Structure formats: C-alpha cells, structure tokens
C-alpha positions, 0 to 999 in steps of 0.5 A, a space after each residue: 592097708 599097707 599091702 593095698 598101697 604096695 600093690 598100687 605102687 607095684 602097678 605104677 601108682 595109678 589113681 584107681 585099681 579095680 576091686 577085682 584086680 586089687 584082690 587078685 594081686 593081694 591073693 598072691 601075698 603070703 600071710 594074713 590080711 590084718 590077722 583075719 583072713 589069709 590073703 589067698 582067701 581074700 574076696 572083694 567082700 572081705 577086702 571091703 569089710 577090712 577097708 571100711 573100718 578105715 573109711 575106705 570104700 570102692 568107687 565108680 571111677 569116671 575113667 578108665 572104664 572096663 574094656 567092654 565099656 561097663 562101669 566097675 568098682 575100684 579103690 582110689 589110691 588117695 583114699 588109702 593114703 588118707 586112711 593110712 595114719 589111722 591104720 595100726 598095721 
C-alpha cells in the first residue's frame, strides 16, 4: 500500500496510474510486497490480489486514455489513500 502511494508521489501525485506502469515501478523496489512476493516478481494479478484485501480495485479511468486511444485499467490515488488506515504495513 505505502509503496504504491510512494510511486504515485514520485510521479507527481496523478489521479490515476495505469496498472502496468504501477507494477513496472514497483518491480524496481528491493524487498517483498507484504512478505508475499518479491517486488521484482510482482505482476498485475499479484498486485490486484494484494490490494483487493484493502478494498482497492483497478478502474477504467475516463481520462487519460492510452496513447493508442484504448481504455486501460488503472489504480486511483484516492482509493489507496482511503484504504491506508486499514493497512498494517
């Protein structure tokens, strides 16, 4: 949870970050995500499993769209902030 929020802050605190971008940035971290998976082995599915325990789900943001015009799944910073008090990490 906190690592995800750190990535958001490092990116200038955008409203959304795509799942792919968030996973890519988290994979650069040393250590393990909640003691379950090493960050380097993190996948979109694993991130989803970790965050779903806090009620955080990826969304389809209205804006921005991917460069090719397609929709993508993304995590919303406000959802992570709202779930932070429930995090034991």
